[in-house]
C-alpha positions as CSV (number, residue, x, y, z in Angstrom):
1,X,-6.7,-7.3,8.4
2,X,-5.3,-4.9,10.9
3,X,-4.8,-1.4,9.4
4,X,-2.9,1.2,11.7
5,X,-3.2,4.7,10.6
6,X,-1.0,7.3,12.2
7,X,-0.3,10.9,11.6
8,X,2.8,13.2,12.4
9,X,2.8,16.7,13.2
10,X,-1.2,17.3,12.5
11,X,-4.6,15.7,13.4
12,X,-6.0,13.9,10.5
13,X,-9.8,14.0,9.9
14,X,-12.0,11.0,10.6
15,X,-13.5,11.0,6.8
16,X,-9.6,10.8,5.8
17,X,-9.0,8.0,8.3
18,X,-12.0,6.4,6.8
19,X,-11.2,6.5,3.3
20,X,-7.4,5.3,3.9
21,X,-9.2,2.2,5.7
22,X,-11.6,1.9,2.6
23,X,-8.4,2.2,0.0
24,X,-6.2,-0.3,2.0
25,X,-9.2,-2.9,2.1
26,X,-9.6,-2.7,-1.7
27,X,-5.9,-2.9,-2.1
28,X,-5.6,-6.0,0.1
29,X,-7.9,-8.0,-2.2
30,X,-5.4,-7.6,-4.9
31,X,-2.4,-8.6,-2.7
32,X,-1.3,-12.3,-2.0
33,X,-2.3,-13.2,1.7
34,X,-2.2,-9.7,3.3
35,X,-1.3,-9.5,6.9
36,X,-1.6,-5.8,8.0
37,X,-1.2,-2.6,6.7
38,X,0.0,0.9,7.8
39,X,-0.9,4.3,6.7
40,X,1.2,7.3,7.7
41,X,0.1,10.7,7.1
42,X,2.9,13.7,7.6
43,X,3.9,17.3,6.9
44,X,7.0,17.1,5.4
45,X,8.3,20.6,5.0
46,X,4.7,21.8,5.0
47,X,4.1,19.7,1.9
48,X,1.5,17.1,3.1
49,X,2.6,13.3,2.4
50,X,1.0,9.9,2.5
51,X,2.8,6.7,2.8
52,X,1.2,3.1,2.7
53,X,2.7,-0.1,3.7
54,X,1.3,-3.4,3.0
55,X,2.7,-6.4,4.5
56,X,1.9,-9.6,2.7
57,X,3.1,-13.4,2.9
58,X,6.8,-14.1,3.2
59,X,7.8,-10.9,4.6
60,X,7.0,-8.8,1.5
61,X,6.3,-5.4,2.1
62,X,4.8,-2.9,-0.9
63,X,5.6,0.6,0.1
64,X,3.9,3.6,-1.7
65,X,4.7,7.4,-0.6
66,X,3.1,10.7,-2.3
67,X,3.2,14.3,-1.8
68,X,0.2,16.7,-2.8
69,X,-1.5,19.9,-1.8
70,X,-3.8,18.0,0.8
71,X,-3.7,14.9,2.5
72,X,-6.3,13.4,0.4
73,X,-4.6,13.7,-2.9
74,X,-1.8,12.3,-1.4
75,X,-3.5,9.3,-0.3
76,X,-5.0,8.8,-3.5
77,X,-1.6,9.1,-5.3
78,X,0.1,6.7,-2.9
79,X,-2.9,4.2,-3.4
80,X,-2.5,4.3,-7.3
81,X,1.4,3.7,-6.9
82,X,0.6,0.6,-4.6
83,X,-1.7,-0.5,-7.0
84,X,0.2,-0.5,-9.9
85,X,3.0,-2.4,-7.7
86,X,0.4,-5.1,-6.9
87,X,-0.5,-5.2,-10.6
88,X,2.9,-6.3,-11.8
89,X,4.0,-10.0,-11.9
90,X,7.8,-10.1,-11.8
91,X,9.3,-12.7,-13.7
92,X,10.9,-13.9,-10.6
93,X,7.6,-14.8,-8.8
94,X,6.5,-17.0,-12.0
95,X,7.0,-20.6,-11.9
96,X,8.9,-21.8,-14.5
97,X,8.4,-25.5,-15.2
98,X,11.1,-27.1,-17.5
99,X,9.9,-30.4,-19.8
100,X,9.1,-33.1,-17.8
101,X,11.2,-36.3,-17.4
102,X,9.7,-39.3,-18.4
103,X,10.5,-42.6,-16.4
């Protein structure tokens, strides 16, 4: 799976990039057929933010954004949000089989 890590308005440390890749790989194990992911670090009004976008089968994109005092904490919060999204099983995705027709 391809993981793209970008930063805006600031350089991101190598250790943080490695942590982002590790977290995305863990989250990808929970997703249904992940294709690629994007992690973006930004300074939004001097407040570090992290956004994770995980693209899965059938064009579904899971997005989680978080702010914190530093980029590592923002990344962890965004990963927790994304994990909650992946843990949910919406009723629309569950197959509803009606009574079988007998011939």
